[in-house]
N, C-alpha and C positions, 0 to 999 in steps of 0.2 A: 384310546385302544385299551383294552385290557388283555389282549390278545397277543403274543410276541409274536415277529418273522419265525424265531426257531420255532414255536408252535406251530406256526401255519406251516411249516417246511417242514415237520415232523407229520402230520397230519398227509400233508401229500406225498410225501414217501409210503404213505400207509396207504395210499389209493384212493382215499378218504374225494371227494371233490368240496373245496375248500371258495365261501363266498369273500371278495374282498372288493374295496374298495377303489374304481378307478376315479382322474379326473373328473365326470358327471354321472358317475353311475354304476353301480353294484353291476361284479361279472361273477361268472363261474371262472375259476380256475383247477386246472388238473395237471400233471405229469405228462406233457405232449408223449413222452415215450409209451406209457402205460395204455393199450388198447383197451382194457375194460374200464378204465377209469374215465377216458374218451364217450366211452360209448354212454357209460354210464349220465356225461355230464348232456350229451346230445338231447338223452330220454326224458332227463329232469326238465329241459328246456321243449320237450315239444317238438324238433325238429326230425325230420322222417333224413333215412340213407343218404347219402351220396351228396352232403354240405360238409364242408370242409371247415374245423374251429379255426382263426386264428394263432397264432402265436406270438407272445411275447418274450421279448428277449433283456439281458439285464444293459447290455451296449452294444453297439454297432461292430464293435470284437466277434462277437457272436456269430453273427450273419453269414460268412464266409466255410462255417461247418454244417451250417445246416441248407444253404441254399446255390443252387450250380454256378452261378456266377456274378460278381455287381461290378459292373462297368467304372467307368469314370465318372459320368455323369450321375449315375446311384449315391457313388461313393460319396458327393458335394453334397447331394440331398441328405443324407443319412447323418453328415457330420451339421448342417445347417439346422436340421429341423428335429434332431434327436437327443434328448429323448422330448416328446411333445407327441402331437395330435396328425401325426403322417401313420398309414398305413401303407406298404409298398410290395404287390404283387408280384415275387419271384415263380424260377422254376425250382422246385428242391432238389436239393442232393440227393440222387438217385441210391446212393449208399444207404440211407438210413432207413432203420427197421419200424417206419409207424405209420400210424394210418390216424389221420385225421376226422376221419369223417366218413372222404370219399373214397374209400378205396385205393387212394391216389389217380382215380381216374383226369381230377380236374388238371393237373399238370403242374398247378402251380399254387403257393402256399403264399397267406396275409400274414407280413412281418410287421413290428412294431416295437418300439422304446417307448413305454408309460415316461408319465415325469410325476405319476403316483409314488410319493417317497417311501410306502411302506411298500408296495407292491415292487419299486427295483431294490430295496432291500432283501425282499423274499425271493427274490430270483436270481443274486448274487449266490442264496444259499441252495437253490434247486437246480438251476440251468432254466430251459427252456419252457415255457407252462400253456398248455392249450387254454385257451381262453373264449367266453360267450355270456354274452350278456344274460340276466338273468329272468329279465322281460320277455316276453313271449312276441316270436317274430311279428311284426308291425309295430310294435309298442313303443314307445319311447323309453329312455333310460329311467331306471330302477335307482332315486336318489335315497329313499327312505325304506328301510327295513320291514316287513311283516315280521311280528315279534312270531307267529306260531311256520314260520319258514322253515326252520330247521325238522319238526315235526314231521314235515311232509314227507322225508326219506330221513333213515337212518345213517347215507351214506356224507351227509349233508355236515358240513361246520362251516362255522361261520364269523370274519373278523368284521365287527361292525363300527362304524367310525361317525354314527350318527348321520345327521341331513346333508347329504353334497351337495356342491354349489352347480346351479344351472349353468350349461354353457355347451359347445355345440359339439356336434360328432368328429371324428377323428376324418381328413380328407384321405382319399384315395388315389395312389396310381399304380398302376399295371404296365410292367416290360415284359415284351413280347418281340424277337429278332431283334433287340438291341434299341427296340423304339417305345419310348413314354409317353404313356398316354392317361390323362386325369378321369378316373372313374367317378368317383365321389366328389364334391366341392364340398369343404365341410369349414372347421377350424381355418386351414390355410388357402386363400384365395388362389385362384390361377394366375394372377400377375406374382404373387409372393414368391410360387414356385418357380416362374420363370423367370424372375431375376436372378435366382441361382443359375438355371440349367436352362439355355434357350432349347428351342424343340419340341416341347414339351405340347402333347395334340391337346387340347382342352376337350372338355366333356360334351358329351351329347347336348346338352340346355344350355351352352355356351356359343355353340356353332349357328352361325348366321343363315 
């Protein structure tokens, strides 16, 4: 990749929407605290208001600053499956002045530590990044970038790593009222997660 993490970090600090390679698809990333950049990212993807972007962080040590509470069970899951394809939905820290696209009405944010080396190094320079797939809603991950993509908006900057490997989406856990439930089965199975923490409620498609 010809773009360095330092250059990408400078773009983000300047308010650009940057396309980066995650594990199995390209995604937009912006400064999570830059309201205009988050809004631009949603517009570029064609997402209406009321949808919250996910937040990428460099490590679990960042999580206590952006979410309200981390239970012992959630901490175990973070320790065992981060970096990796596990997204955890938690109540956000109400003291933070940010809007991820939902105006704060959803009462939760989805956080993850990615295993993409480039993005991990970028996060160490930028702090939390709001992210969304560059693929239109309902379509699979984009693994090869369109050479004309940047011309669609002067606010886009690109970090092209070539064709990305095919692979699963992240698994998603939701934490509400101390209860952990699986809302999407992806790279990690219910059995893998339950082996570390008992009492996780299975996703609806696993219930009999």
